Residue frames as qw, qx, qy, qz and C-alpha x, y, z in Angstrom:
[[0.437, -0.718, 0.196, 0.504, 24.79, 7.60, 59.92],
 [0.485, 0.006, 0.577, 0.657, 26.00, 6.91, 56.38],
 [0.209, 0.731, 0.555, 0.337, 23.01, 8.74, 54.90],
 [0.201, -0.953, -0.131, 0.184, 23.62, 11.82, 57.03],
 [0.495, -0.492, 0.388, 0.602, 27.35, 11.83, 56.11],
 [0.399, 0.261, 0.626, 0.617, 26.62, 11.57, 52.42],
 [0.037, 0.877, 0.457, 0.143, 23.93, 14.27, 52.80],
 [0.341, -0.856, 0.062, 0.384, 26.41, 16.55, 54.58],
 [0.511, -0.206, 0.521, 0.651, 29.01, 15.83, 51.91],
 [0.304, 0.592, 0.600, 0.444, 26.51, 16.78, 49.23],
 [0.126, -0.959, -0.243, 0.072, 25.75, 20.03, 51.04],
 [0.458, -0.660, 0.283, 0.524, 29.48, 20.78, 51.39],
 [0.494, 0.109, 0.608, 0.612, 30.08, 19.97, 47.70],
 [0.177, 0.789, 0.507, 0.298, 27.22, 22.22, 46.61],
 [0.274, -0.929, -0.075, 0.239, 28.42, 24.99, 48.88],
 [0.510, -0.431, 0.426, 0.610, 31.97, 24.71, 47.52],
 [0.414, 0.384, 0.621, 0.544, 30.66, 24.74, 43.97],
 [0.022, 0.909, 0.382, 0.166, 28.55, 27.85, 44.66],
 [0.340, -0.913, 0.076, 0.214, 31.14, 29.70, 46.73],
 [0.649, 0.659, -0.294, 0.240, 34.23, 28.54, 44.88],
 [0.701, 0.054, -0.435, 0.562, 37.65, 28.76, 46.53],
 [0.060, -0.601, 0.149, -0.783, 36.73, 32.00, 48.29],
 [0.404, -0.205, -0.810, 0.372, 35.18, 30.01, 51.11],
 [0.247, -0.803, -0.543, -0.002, 32.49, 32.61, 51.89],
 [0.399, -0.001, -0.113, 0.910, 34.61, 35.78, 51.82],
 [0.192, -0.490, -0.288, -0.800, 31.51, 37.86, 51.19],
 [0.660, -0.609, -0.418, -0.136, 29.91, 36.49, 54.33],
 [0.667, -0.282, -0.276, 0.632, 33.09, 37.13, 56.30],
 [0.203, 0.211, 0.048, 0.955, 33.29, 40.70, 55.09],
 [0.409, -0.572, -0.351, -0.619, 29.58, 41.30, 55.91],
 [0.741, -0.522, -0.395, 0.151, 30.11, 39.73, 59.32],
 [0.549, -0.076, -0.165, 0.816, 33.23, 41.87, 59.81],
 [0.028, -0.411, -0.179, -0.893, 31.29, 45.00, 58.86],
 [0.591, -0.619, -0.371, -0.361, 28.47, 44.17, 61.30],
 [0.752, -0.386, -0.324, 0.426, 30.98, 43.36, 64.04],
 [0.385, 0.133, -0.048, 0.912, 32.81, 46.65, 63.38],
 [0.253, -0.542, -0.238, -0.765, 29.59, 48.65, 63.53],
 [0.732, -0.573, -0.358, -0.087, 28.59, 46.90, 66.76],
 [0.708, -0.180, -0.250, 0.635, 32.08, 47.43, 68.19],
 [0.202, 0.267, 0.014, 0.942, 31.98, 51.13, 67.36],
 [0.373, -0.509, -0.253, -0.733, 28.43, 51.79, 68.50],
 [0.771, -0.539, -0.316, -0.126, 28.17, 49.77, 71.69],
 [0.159, -0.762, 0.509, -0.368, 29.99, 50.37, 74.96],
 [0.925, -0.033, -0.376, 0.048, 31.84, 47.14, 75.58],
 [0.657, -0.703, 0.216, 0.166, 34.18, 46.31, 78.37],
 [0.068, 0.780, -0.574, -0.242, 37.83, 46.47, 77.60],
 [0.442, -0.192, 0.873, 0.080, 38.09, 42.68, 77.54],
 [0.607, 0.529, 0.586, -0.093, 35.11, 42.28, 75.21],
 [0.332, 0.896, -0.121, -0.269, 36.41, 45.14, 73.09],
 [0.129, -0.621, 0.738, 0.230, 39.84, 43.45, 72.82],
 [0.533, 0.081, 0.842, 0.025, 38.25, 40.09, 72.01],
 [0.557, 0.729, 0.358, -0.174, 36.07, 41.68, 69.32],
 [0.155, 0.866, -0.384, -0.281, 39.10, 43.53, 67.98],
 [0.302, -0.391, 0.850, 0.184, 41.13, 40.26, 67.80],
 [0.594, 0.367, 0.713, -0.068, 38.17, 38.54, 66.15],
 [0.457, 0.854, 0.071, -0.237, 38.03, 41.31, 63.52],
 [0.011, -0.737, 0.625, 0.257, 41.80, 41.06, 62.98],
 [0.474, -0.094, 0.872, 0.081, 41.45, 37.29, 62.57],
 [0.588, 0.615, 0.506, -0.138, 38.61, 37.73, 60.08],
 [0.289, 0.892, -0.228, -0.261, 40.67, 40.33, 58.16],
 [0.226, -0.535, 0.788, 0.203, 43.65, 37.95, 58.18],
 [0.583, 0.211, 0.785, 0.001, 41.40, 35.16, 56.84],
 [0.518, 0.802, 0.232, -0.185, 40.09, 37.45, 54.09],
 [0.096, 0.837, -0.479, -0.247, 43.63, 38.57, 53.22],
 [0.419, -0.282, 0.853, 0.135, 44.78, 34.95, 53.19],
 [0.615, 0.474, 0.628, -0.053, 41.90, 33.98, 50.91],
 [0.375, 0.898, -0.027, -0.230, 42.66, 36.98, 48.70],
 [0.064, -0.704, 0.667, 0.233, 46.39, 36.17, 48.49],
 [0.535, -0.005, 0.843, 0.061, 45.50, 32.52, 47.87],
 [0.583, 0.684, 0.418, -0.133, 43.13, 33.59, 45.09],
 [0.212, 0.889, -0.315, -0.255, 45.86, 35.83, 43.62],
 [0.297, -0.459, 0.817, 0.185, 48.34, 32.94, 43.68],
 [0.591, 0.293, 0.752, -0.008, 45.80, 30.63, 42.06],
 [0.469, 0.841, 0.161, -0.218, 45.02, 33.30, 39.48],
 [0.037, 0.793, -0.551, -0.258, 48.74, 33.77, 38.74],
 [0.438, -0.185, 0.871, 0.122, 49.17, 30.01, 38.49],
 [0.598, 0.551, 0.572, -0.105, 46.20, 29.85, 36.15],
 [0.327, 0.894, -0.144, -0.271, 47.68, 32.66, 34.04],
 [0.146, -0.602, 0.752, 0.223, 51.02, 30.85, 33.87],
 [0.547, 0.118, 0.829, 0.016, 49.23, 27.62, 33.00],
 [0.548, 0.750, 0.306, -0.210, 47.32, 29.44, 30.27],
 [0.165, 0.836, -0.446, -0.273, 50.57, 30.85, 28.89],
 [0.329, -0.344, 0.869, 0.133, 52.11, 27.38, 29.03],
 [0.594, 0.390, 0.698, -0.090, 49.07, 25.89, 27.33],
 [0.436, 0.853, 0.006, -0.288, 49.25, 28.61, 24.69],
 [0.003, -0.684, 0.688, 0.243, 52.91, 27.79, 24.04],
 [0.447, -0.048, 0.893, 0.023, 52.07, 24.07, 23.95],
 [0.588, 0.624, 0.451, -0.247, 49.17, 24.78, 21.60],
 [0.341, 0.844, -0.291, -0.296, 51.46, 26.70, 19.26],
 [0.179, -0.484, 0.843, 0.155, 54.07, 23.95, 19.41],
 [0.546, 0.214, 0.806, -0.084, 51.45, 21.29, 18.69],
 [0.534, 0.768, 0.194, -0.295, 50.04, 23.40, 15.86],
 [0.163, 0.775, -0.548, -0.270, 53.55, 23.82, 14.42],
 [0.348, -0.242, 0.904, 0.058, 54.18, 20.08, 14.79],
 [0.616, 0.472, 0.601, -0.190, 50.93, 19.38, 12.97],
 [0.435, 0.841, -0.128, -0.295, 51.94, 21.74, 10.18],
 [0.048, -0.614, 0.766, 0.184, 55.37, 20.08, 9.99],
 [0.505, 0.031, 0.861, -0.058, 53.72, 16.65, 9.94],
 [0.614, 0.665, 0.342, -0.253, 51.36, 17.73, 7.14],
 [0.284, 0.825, -0.414, -0.260, 54.32, 19.08, 5.16],
 [0.226, -0.419, 0.875, 0.086, 56.31, 15.89, 5.75],
 [0.617, 0.285, 0.714, -0.166, 53.32, 13.76, 4.74],
 [0.561, 0.781, 0.041, -0.272, 52.99, 15.75, 1.51],
 [0.109, 0.725, -0.655, -0.180, 56.72, 15.29, 0.84],
 [0.405, -0.177, 0.896, -0.033, 56.49, 11.57, 1.60],
 [0.677, 0.508, 0.468, -0.255, 53.51, 11.28, -0.74],
 [0.449, 0.814, -0.279, -0.242, 55.53, 12.89, -3.52],
 [0.100, -0.549, 0.828, 0.061, 58.46, 10.57, -2.78],
 [0.584, 0.098, 0.787, -0.172, 56.12, 7.59, -2.79],
 [0.658, 0.677, 0.193, -0.267, 54.61, 8.65, -6.12],
 [0.266, 0.785, -0.533, -0.169, 58.10, 9.16, -7.55],
 [0.314, -0.346, 0.883, -0.043, 59.19, 5.75, -6.21],
 [0.693, 0.336, 0.595, -0.230, 56.13, 4.13, -7.78],
 [0.572, 0.777, -0.121, -0.235, 56.95, 5.69, -11.15],
 [0.053, 0.665, -0.742, -0.069, 60.58, 4.53, -10.86],
 [0.510, -0.100, 0.842, -0.147, 59.43, 1.03, -9.88],
 [0.719, 0.544, 0.342, -0.266, 57.00, 0.92, -12.81],
 [0.430, 0.798, -0.383, -0.178, 59.77, 2.00, -15.19],
 [0.188, -0.501, 0.845, -0.019, 62.13, -0.64, -13.77],
 [0.658, 0.157, 0.711, -0.193, 59.51, -3.33, -14.27],
 [0.664, 0.710, 0.075, -0.221, 58.97, -2.16, -17.86],
 [0.193, 0.764, -0.608, -0.102, 62.74, -2.12, -18.45],
 [0.424, -0.276, 0.858, -0.092, 63.04, -5.64, -17.01],
 [0.731, 0.408, 0.504, -0.211, 60.24, -6.88, -19.26],
 [0.531, 0.808, -0.193, -0.169, 61.90, -5.26, -22.29],
 [0.076, -0.651, 0.754, 0.034, 65.25, -6.72, -21.31],
 [0.621, -0.013, 0.774, -0.119, 63.70, -10.21, -21.15],
 [0.710, 0.634, 0.253, -0.173, 62.16, -9.72, -24.61],
 [0.307, 0.843, -0.428, -0.109, 65.47, -8.43, -25.98],
 [0.313, -0.486, 0.816, -0.020, 67.38, -11.35, -24.47],
 [0.762, 0.229, 0.586, -0.155, 65.05, -13.78, -26.20],
 [0.663, 0.748, 0.007, -0.034, 66.10, -12.38, -29.57],
 [0.837, 0.020, 0.043, 0.544, 69.60, -13.00, -30.94],
 [0.304, -0.648, 0.052, 0.697, 72.21, -10.30, -30.85],
 [0.432, 0.822, -0.005, -0.372, 72.44, -7.83, -33.67],
 [0.023, 0.637, -0.701, -0.320, 75.85, -9.00, -34.90],
 [0.355, 0.000, 0.932, 0.074, 74.73, -12.63, -35.15],
 [0.505, 0.647, 0.496, -0.284, 71.52, -11.49, -36.86],
 [0.294, 0.822, -0.278, -0.400, 73.52, -9.41, -39.34],
 [0.144, -0.415, 0.864, 0.245, 75.81, -12.39, -40.01],
 [0.463, 0.288, 0.834, -0.086, 72.80, -14.64, -40.59],
 [0.455, 0.785, 0.213, -0.362, 71.26, -12.04, -42.91],
 [0.123, 0.722, -0.557, -0.390, 74.55, -11.76, -44.85],
 [0.273, -0.153, 0.939, 0.145, 74.74, -15.55, -45.20],
 [0.482, 0.516, 0.679, -0.201, 71.10, -15.72, -46.32],
 [0.363, 0.828, -0.071, -0.421, 71.65, -12.92, -48.85],
 [0.023, -0.548, 0.769, 0.327, 74.73, -14.73, -50.17],
 [0.368, 0.120, 0.922, 0.003, 72.75, -17.98, -50.41],
 [0.466, 0.699, 0.413, -0.351, 69.91, -16.09, -52.13],
 [0.239, 0.766, -0.395, -0.448, 72.34, -14.65, -54.67],
 [0.159, -0.284, 0.919, 0.223, 73.71, -18.16, -55.33],
 [0.426, 0.389, 0.802, -0.156, 70.19, -19.48, -55.75],
 [0.399, 0.791, 0.111, -0.451, 69.31, -16.58, -58.06],
 [0.153, 0.642, -0.635, -0.401, 72.39, -17.15, -60.22],
 [0.265, -0.049, 0.961, 0.065, 71.70, -20.91, -60.17],
 [0.476, 0.577, 0.585, -0.315, 68.11, -20.23, -61.22],
 [0.342, 0.781, -0.216, -0.475, 69.32, -18.01, -64.07],
 [0.016, -0.437, 0.853, 0.285, 71.74, -20.73, -65.18],
 [0.354, 0.209, 0.907, -0.092, 68.99, -23.35, -65.01],
 [0.459, 0.709, 0.303, -0.442, 66.60, -21.06, -66.92],
 [0.247, 0.696, -0.508, -0.443, 69.26, -20.60, -69.62],
 [0.145, -0.206, 0.959, 0.132, 69.87, -24.33, -69.72],
 [0.441, 0.428, 0.736, -0.283, 66.12, -24.98, -69.87],
 [0.430, 0.758, -0.012, -0.491, 65.76, -22.48, -72.68],
 [0.118, 0.546, -0.755, -0.344, 68.64, -24.14, -74.50],
 [0.259, 0.046, 0.964, -0.032, 67.07, -27.60, -73.95],
 [0.484, 0.596, 0.472, -0.434, 63.73, -26.27, -75.14],
 [0.377, 0.726, -0.332, -0.470, 65.36, -24.94, -78.30],
 [0.012, -0.360, 0.914, 0.188, 67.22, -28.21, -78.73],
 [0.391, 0.260, 0.854, -0.225, 64.03, -30.16, -78.14],
 [0.496, 0.698, 0.176, -0.486, 62.18, -27.96, -80.60],
 [0.256, 0.642, -0.611, -0.385, 64.98, -28.48, -83.09],
 [0.167, -0.149, 0.974, 0.029, 64.91, -32.20, -82.47],
 [0.487, 0.466, 0.652, -0.347, 61.12, -32.37, -82.89],
 [0.439, 0.746, -0.131, -0.482, 61.43, -30.29, -86.03],
 [0.099, 0.499, -0.816, -0.273, 64.16, -32.63, -87.29],
 [0.346, 0.105, 0.922, -0.137, 62.00, -35.65, -86.48],
 [0.534, 0.632, 0.363, -0.428, 59.11, -34.12, -88.43],
 [0.349, 0.716, -0.442, -0.412, 61.39, -33.44, -91.35],
 [0.084, -0.309, 0.941, 0.107, 62.78, -36.95, -91.17],
 [0.469, 0.326, 0.774, -0.273, 59.26, -38.38, -91.07],
 [0.510, 0.726, 0.048, -0.459, 58.31, -36.26, -94.03],
 [0.195, 0.623, -0.691, -0.311, 61.39, -37.39, -95.83],
 [0.243, -0.094, 0.965, -0.041, 60.71, -41.04, -95.02],
 [0.533, 0.501, 0.583, -0.352, 57.11, -40.80, -96.08],
 [0.440, 0.745, -0.250, -0.434, 58.24, -39.24, -99.37],
 [0.031, 0.456, -0.869, -0.189, 60.70, -42.05, -99.88],
 [0.428, 0.161, 0.867, -0.199, 58.01, -44.59, -99.27],
 [0.557, 0.677, 0.275, -0.395, 55.90, -42.98, -101.93],
 [0.323, 0.742, -0.479, -0.340, 58.76, -42.80, -104.41],
 [0.297, -0.338, 0.890, 0.073, 60.01, -46.40, -104.11],
 [0.649, 0.329, 0.676, -0.120, 57.09, -48.18, -105.73],
 [0.516, 0.809, -0.043, -0.277, 57.45, -46.03, -108.81],
 [0.066, 0.701, -0.690, -0.171, 61.07, -47.01, -109.31],
 [0.506, -0.111, 0.854, -0.047, 60.26, -50.70, -109.11],
 [0.682, 0.573, 0.395, -0.226, 57.88, -50.52, -111.94],
 [0.420, 0.818, -0.335, -0.207, 60.44, -49.16, -114.22]]
């Protein structure tokens, strides 16, 4: 029983796929045409004629219903397509906006990175600058060192003059010693002569 049900379902599915939502309108119209020709050409009783007529009206009503249903579905599909088109344009616009925003954010990020890099460099420079003394204290130290250097220079000049004076004095003293030695040696040579006389 299950196999026959699934087989019937397969047949129904295939038939629906082939026929679509029309549900066999072509067959109904062909059947209606044959019934109409038979109704016109054969001599039926009034009851059979009325029954055939009602059957044709029912078939026409089914075809009209299928047609109006197809029109409604078609209109719904058209509206859905319009809606999808609007959604597509909105999504496309949103994508464009997102791409623009991403580009702007990239520029901001790049700018922020440059600013951060500069801040880090400034911080490093500030640390180096803080390690060195302030300019005013450096200038004061330089002034004191220059003053001390001038004192040392003048002291060196004074010492050089004193040294030169001592050198001259020493030279004079050595010269005097030589003269005194010469004089003493001359006296030593002269004394024995005077004793003899």
